[in-house]
Structures are given as C-alpha cells and as structure tokens.
LUMFIVEX-360033 format. One line per 8 residues: number of its first residue (from 1); for each residue z, y, x of N, C-alpha, C. Coordinates in steps of 0.1 Angstrom, whole numbers. Layout:
<atoms>
NUM = Z:Y:X:Z:Y:X:Z:Y:X; ...
</atoms>
This chain:
<atoms>
1 = -155:291:149:-143:286:150:-134:291:149; -124:290:139:-110:298:136:-98:295:146; -97:303:155:-90:306:165:-74:305:159; -71:309:147:-56:308:139:-55:294:134; -68:284:134:-61:269:123:-52:265:133; -42:257:131:-29:250:136:-36:238:145; -30:237:159:-36:226:165:-25:216:165; -30:206:163:-22:192:162:-16:191:175
9 = -3:189:172:4:184:183:6:165:185; -3:157:181:-6:147:183:-20:142:184; -20:129:189:-34:125:193:-38:110:187; -47:103:182:-47:91:181:-57:79:190; -42:68:189:-47:60:198:-54:47:194; -65:43:202:-72:32:204:-65:17:206; -68:12:197:-58:-3:201:-69:-14:201; -64:-30:205:-71:-36:207:-74:-47:188
17 = -78:-53:186:-81:-62:173:-67:-65:171; -67:-73:179:-52:-84:176:-38:-71:173; -37:-63:177:-25:-51:178:-19:-57:168; -23:-59:155:-12:-58:144:-4:-69:146; -5:-77:152:4:-89:155:16:-86:157; 12:-76:170:27:-70:178:31:-59:166; 23:-56:155:33:-46:147:39:-55:136; 37:-68:135:44:-75:122:53:-78:130
25 = 56:-84:143:67:-87:154:76:-74:151; 72:-65:155:80:-52:157:85:-51:140; 74:-49:131:85:-49:118:94:-53:114; 92:-72:120:102:-78:115:114:-76:124; 117:-73:135:127:-63:144:133:-52:133; 122:-43:130:131:-35:120:136:-39:107; 130:-49:100:135:-55:91:144:-60:89; 152:-68:103:163:-73:108:174:-65:111
33 = 170:-50:113:176:-42:118:185:-38:103; 180:-35:92:186:-34:83:180:-40:74; 182:-52:69:181:-64:56:185:-62:44; 200:-54:41:202:-49:30:195:-40:22; 192:-31:29:181:-18:22:167:-22:18; 163:-33:29:150:-34:25:146:-40:15; 159:-54:15:155:-63:7:155:-56:-11; 165:-43:-8:168:-38:-20:151:-30:-23
41 = 142:-25:-18:130:-21:-17:120:-33:-24; 123:-43:-15:114:-55:-21:117:-59:-36; 133:-64:-39:137:-63:-54:130:-56:-58; 132:-39:-57:125:-34:-70:105:-36:-71; 101:-39:-59:85:-43:-65:81:-54:-72; 95:-63:-68:94:-75:-74:97:-72:-91; 107:-69:-91:110:-67:-108:102:-56:-116; 94:-50:-107:86:-43:-111:69:-48:-117
49 = 68:-58:-106:54:-67:-110:63:-75:-121; 73:-82:-122:78:-90:-133:78:-83:-146; 78:-71:-146:82:-60:-158:64:-60:-163; 57:-55:-155:41:-53:-156:34:-68:-161; 41:-77:-156:32:-88:-160:40:-93:-177; 50:-93:-178:60:-96:-190:53:-89:-202; 47:-75:-200:44:-68:-208:29:-72:-211; 26:-73:-201:13:-74:-200:2:-89:-208
57 = 16:-100:-206:7:-114:-208:4:-114:-222; 10:-110:-232:5:-110:-248:-9:-105:-248; -12:-94:-239:-25:-87:-246:-33:-88:-229; -49:-91:-230:-55:-102:-221:-66:-83:-215; -63:-74:-229:-71:-62:-221:-62:-55:-213; -53:-57:-215:-43:-54:-201:-41:-56:-186; -53:-69:-184:-52:-78:-173:-55:-67:-164; -64:-60:-164:-70:-49:-154:-60:-41:-150
65 = -51:-36:-160:-38:-28:-159:-29:-33:-150; -25:-46:-152:-18:-56:-138:-18:-56:-125; -29:-56:-127:-36:-55:-113:-39:-42:-106; -40:-31:-110:-42:-19:-109:-28:-16:-106; -19:-16:-114:-5:-15:-110:3:-19:-102; 0:-34:-93:3:-37:-79:-2:-22:-70; -13:-21:-68:-20:-12:-63:-16:1:-56; -10:5:-74:-3:16:-72:17:17:-68
73 = 18:6:-71:32:4:-67:39:6:-53; 28:-3:-44:34:-6:-35:34:4:-25; 21:12:-22:27:23:-14:36:34:-16; 38:40:-32:50:49:-32:64:42:-27; 67:27:-33:78:23:-29:79:18:-14; 67:17:-8:67:17:7:74:32:13; 71:40:8:79:58:11:91:56:16; 97:49:9:118:44:13:115:38:21
81 = 108:27:23:110:19:33:105:26:50; 99:34:50:92:39:61:108:48:65; 113:51:55:123:66:54:133:61:58; 137:41:58:145:37:64:145:38:80; 129:33:84:133:28:100:129:41:106; 127:55:99:125:68:107:141:74:106; 152:72:96:167:73:96:169:60:109; 167:54:110:175:41:120:171:45:133
89 = 156:52:134:153:59:146:159:73:153; 163:77:147:167:90:147:182:91:147; 188:81:146:201:77:148:212:82:136; 201:83:125:211:89:108:214:73:102; 228:77:98:225:66:85:216:60:78; 214:45:79:199:40:74:210:34:58; 208:35:48:211:32:38:198:31:24; 205:26:15:191:24:1:195:36:-1
97 = 203:41:-4:206:52:-11:201:65:-3; 208:66:9:203:77:22:189:78:19; 179:63:19:167:67:21:163:74:8; 167:71:-2:163:76:-14:165:90:-18; 176:92:-14:181:106:-14:168:114:1; 167:111:11:163:118:19:147:120:16; 138:113:8:128:116:3:127:127:-4; 137:135:-6:135:144:-13:128:157:-8
105 = 132:157:6:126:166:14:106:168:12; 104:154:8:86:150:15:84:149:-2; 93:151:-11:88:150:-25:78:158:-32; 71:168:-28:59:170:-30:50:165:-25; 45:161:-15:33:151:-5:35:137:-7; 46:135:-17:49:120:-21:41:117:-37; 47:134:-41:42:136:-55:26:133:-60; 20:141:-45:6:146:-47:-3:127:-43
113 = 5:121:-34:-2:106:-32:0:97:-43; 13:101:-50:14:96:-61:0:100:-74; -5:109:-75:-13:116:-86:-29:111:-80; -32:111:-66:-40:105:-65:-44:85:-64; -32:78:-62:-30:65:-65:-34:63:-79; -29:68:-86:-31:73:-104:-43:71:-107; -50:80:-103:-65:85:-104:-73:74:-97; -68:67:-86:-76:57:-81:-72:44:-88
121 = -60:40:-96:-60:29:-99:-64:27:-113; -66:43:-121:-73:48:-137:-85:43:-134; -93:48:-126:-106:48:-120:-108:30:-124; -105:22:-113:-108:11:-115:-102:4:-125; -90:4:-133:-86:-2:-148:-101:-2:-155; -108:13:-154:-116:18:-166:-128:13:-165; -133:8:-151:-147:-1:-145:-142:-12:-150; -135:-16:-148:-132:-32:-148:-133:-33:-161
129 = -124:-28:-170:-122:-31:-185:-135:-31:-190; -148:-17:-189:-161:-17:-192:-166:-32:-186; -161:-33:-175:-176:-50:-172:-173:-62:-177; -159:-61:-182:-153:-75:-191:-156:-74:-203; -154:-58:-209:-158:-58:-222:-172:-60:-222; -183:-55:-220:-195:-60:-217:-202:-75:-217; -190:-83:-208:-196:-96:-205:-191:-107:-208; -179:-104:-216:-169:-113:-218:-171:-117:-232
137 = -178:-125:-243:-179:-129:-253:-166:-131:-264; -159:-143:-257:-149:-150:-260:-135:-138:-269; -131:-145:-279:-119:-140:-281:-101:-137:-270; -102:-129:-265:-97:-121:-250:-79:-130:-251; -73:-130:-264:-60:-139:-264:-51:-133:-254; -43:-140:-250:-31:-139:-236:-40:-135:-226; -32:-131:-214:-41:-129:-202:-43:-146:-193; -31:-153:-201:-35:-171:-194:-47:-173:-201
145 = -51:-171:-212:-65:-175:-215:-70:-167:-210; -73:-157:-211:-86:-151:-203:-88:-149:-192; -78:-153:-182:-78:-156:-164:-82:-167:-165; -83:-180:-175:-86:-192:-172:-101:-192:-172; -105:-187:-185:-117:-189:-192:-126:-180:-182; -121:-167:-177:-128:-161:-170:-134:-162:-157; -118:-169:-154:-122:-169:-134:-124:-187:-131; -120:-193:-144:-126:-207:-138:-133:-215:-147
153 = -137:-212:-155:-148:-218:-164:-162:-221:-157; -165:-209:-145:-175:-208:-141:-187:-200:-151; -187:-192:-162:-197:-189:-169:-198:-172:-165; -187:-166:-160:-189:-148:-155:-186:-150:-144; -193:-155:-134:-195:-154:-118:-197:-140:-115; -209:-135:-126:-212:-122:-120:-203:-110:-118; -196:-110:-135:-185:-99:-136:-174:-102:-128; -171:-115:-124:-157:-117:-117:-162:-112:-100
161 = -177:-111:-94:-182:-110:-80:-177:-93:-83; -184:-88:-91:-186:-72:-93:-171:-72:-101; -164:-72:-104:-144:-69:-104:-143:-73:-91; -146:-81:-84:-142:-80:-68:-143:-74:-61; -155:-71:-61:-163:-61:-55:-157:-42:-52; -155:-45:-66:-152:-35:-72:-137:-27:-65; -127:-39:-68:-118:-38:-65:-115:-35:-45; -123:-44:-43:-124:-46:-26:-123:-32:-21
169 = -135:-18:-28:-138:-6:-24:-128:-1:-29; -119:-3:-38:-107:10:-42:-98:5:-36; -97:-5:-30:-85:-11:-22:-89:-10:-4; -98:-5:-3:-99:0:8:-102:14:10; -100:21:3:-102:35:3:-82:39:1; -74:33:-11:-66:36:-5:-60:34:6; -59:21:10:-56:13:25:-62:29:35; -69:34:35:-75:41:50:-64:51:45
177 = -64:59:30:-57:73:30:-42:68:34; -37:57:31:-24:53:27:-20:51:40; -23:38:46:-20:33:57:-12:42:65; -18:49:69:-11:59:83:-9:76:76; -12:75:63:-12:88:56:1:91:50; 10:79:46:23:81:41:35:79:48; 29:70:60:44:70:70:43:88:75; 29:91:79:29:105:84:36:115:75
185 = 32:116:60:39:126:54:57:123:56; 64:109:59:76:108:60:83:111:71; 72:115:80:79:115:96:77:130:100; 63:134:97:63:143:103:62:161:89; 64:154:76:64:162:65:48:172:66; 37:159:65:29:168:67:20:170:52; 11:176:51:7:181:37:-5:168:32; -4:163:23:-14:150:20:-23:153:25
193 = -28:161:23:-49:168:25:-48:160:45; -36:168:51:-38:163:63:-37:149:69; -23:143:61:-22:130:62:-31:120:57; -41:121:51:-52:116:45:-64:117:57; -65:129:58:-76:128:71:-76:121:86; -58:126:82:-57:117:98:-56:100:98; -49:100:89:-54:82:83:-67:78:83; -76:87:80:-90:77:78:-95:80:88
201 = -92:88:99:-95:94:116:-96:80:123; -79:75:117:-73:63:124:-80:50:122; -77:52:110:-87:37:106:-103:33:112; -110:44:111:-125:42:118:-123:40:135; -115:48:139:-112:43:152:-111:33:162; -102:27:151:-97:10:150:-101:0:139; -111:3:136:-115:-4:129:-115:-21:132; -119:-28:141:-110:-41:142:-97:-45:139
209 = -91:-35:143:-78:-43:142:-71:-34:126; -75:-27:124:-76:-20:105:-80:-32:98; -90:-42:101:-95:-55:92:-86:-58:94; -79:-66:110:-73:-74:112:-61:-72:102; -54:-57:99:-44:-55:96:-41:-58:82; -51:-53:74:-61:-51:60:-57:-67:52; -61:-74:61:-64:-90:56:-48:-97:57; -41:-95:70:-29:-99:71:-20:-95:58
217 = -24:-78:53:-15:-75:42:-23:-84:30; -33:-87:28:-40:-92:17:-31:-108:15; -36:-114:27:-25:-128:28:-16:-132:27; -7:-121:35:12:-123:29:11:-116:12; 3:-109:8:9:-99:-6:5:-114:-15; -7:-118:-10:-13:-130:-21:-3:-142:-21; 2:-148:-7:14:-155:-7:28:-156:-17; 29:-137:-14:43:-136:-24:41:-132:-34
225 = 31:-130:-43:28:-130:-57:26:-144:-64; 18:-157:-50:22:-171:-57:30:-173:-60; 44:-171:-49:54:-179:-55:61:-169:-64; 52:-167:-73:61:-161:-90:64:-145:-85; 62:-141:-76:68:-120:-71:77:-127:-63; 87:-137:-62:96:-137:-55:94:-131:-41; 83:-140:-37:77:-136:-20:79:-125:-19; 79:-114:-24:74:-102:-23:91:-91:-19
233 = 99:-100:-23:111:-92:-19:116:-91:-5; 106:-105:7:105:-103:17:94:-96:23; 83:-101:19:68:-97:22:67:-79:22; 72:-74:9:71:-62:7:77:-52:21; 90:-53:20:94:-40:33:91:-48:47; 89:-61:47:82:-66:62:69:-63:60; 60:-56:50:49:-53:58:53:-37:54; 61:-32:48:60:-20:49:68:-10:65
241 = 80:-19:72:85:-13:83:71:-19:95; 63:-30:92:53:-33:99:43:-19:102; 40:-15:85:31:-4:84:35:6:93; 51:12:96:56:23:102:54:19:120; 53:11:120:51:4:135:37:10:137; 27:5:127:16:9:132:12:22:131; 19:29:125:16:40:128:21:52:141; 35:45:143:39:46:157:32:45:166
249 = 24:35:164:15:33:178:1:39:177; -4:42:166:-15:53:165:-17:65:163; -2:71:158:-1:85:162:10:90:168; 1:92:184:10:96:195:12:110:199; 24:114:201:31:133:199:21:133:214; 19:145:215:13:154:226:24:160:234; 28:162:243:38:166:252:35:181:254; 37:191:246:30:205:253:41:211:261
257 = 30:214:272:40:224:282:39:239:280; 48:244:287:44:258:286:36:263:295
</atoms>
C-alpha cells in the first residue's frame, strides 16, 4: 500500500430508491433561484438541437449522428448549470456570463470529459451506422422517411432492438461517469479520472436510486424533445440543478480533525 497516496476528504452516502424525487424538488428550487441564467443554458441546448436536426434532416445517413449529438451536448452544457449553483452556494454573483467565465478554472478536466464523450458518441454512431447499413435495404432519403420506414413499418425490429440496446449501454456508461463526475470537477476541480471513478462508485452504491434518477432523466428529456425541443429550455436546466443536488447528497465532505 502506498502511504503517499492522497486520502479522499469525502465519503459516499447511500440513499433510498425514491431519493431522486427530493433531488428534483431541490433542483426546481435552485432553478427558481436564478431562472434567467438557467434558461439561457436551456436555450443553448434547444438551439443546438434545432441546428443538428436541421442539418441532418435531408440526410438519413446522419440520423445516428443526430441522436448521439444530444448525448454529447447535455453533460457538457450542464457544466455551466453546475457552476451557477456552486456560485450561488458560495455567495458569489451568479449569472450566465460569470458561470461561463468561471469554467476556465476547470477547463482542462471539462475538456478531458469532452474527449471521452466524443469518443463514446463516435463509437455508438459508427456501430449504429453499420447496423442500419447492413440491415436496411431501401432508399434512405430523408431522416423522416428513414425513421418512418425503419421504426414504424415493423420490418426492422431486429435492428431497432439492437440499436436501442447499444444506445442503452452507451447511455448507461455516460450516465455512470458523468452524473457525479462532472459536478465533482466543477465543485472540487478534481481530475477527470478521479471524478469518473467516484461517479461510478456512487452509482453502484446507489443502484436503485440511480436507476430511478436515470428513468426520470430519460422521461423528462423525452417529453422536452417531444415538444419540438422547446421543452428542453426548462427541462435541461432543471435536470442540471437536480443533478448538482444529487452530487451534494451523495458526496459528503469529511470533517478532518487535527
């Protein structure tokens, strides 16, 4: 055992399965504490989503890129939302501009997270593209025609199920490394490896609660996307603030005594 290894000044807490309902309530309170800056981040997600969909709409081959794009955008933009709440808790001026500027102190770790997310997204996009290319025999045309034919015709259930399963695996990995990892980077300026390991440990320690939280995230995000992405203006910052509350609830500082 290496006696020189750093000793963590925090411990992980185990919570009941329905604890995410408390996180959501606390996240809403944080959201209402600074709605203007929060909505700016939600608007960024929505505008980015519209841009991705608009660019990809005429090209069915970009369908998987559209979906994986959302997987990449959300955790990175959420970093600004975490910073908003951190500033508010620290008694610092909390604004959209200040939160963006303050991210510079964590720029290296955020960039490392970005690389991990990009690689994960590219991996899923390539796997999905190969699956659809090998299984879909029609003229791909536009994204609308492709989605209608593949997902609603009933002729490609095998590839659809395989695509959903691969996406579920990727989403689970991204969720596990970022749900606590990204807030920890913002709060403690932790390195990305420590943050990801801590996040995974917290998820496994609280599997029932984290499963509920993942379902809430999927449900609210799906609702926001179903409303022509406009719902994401509120949903994304709400989930960001609630995730910060989850981090604070699960990662408990240790009071070190002399």
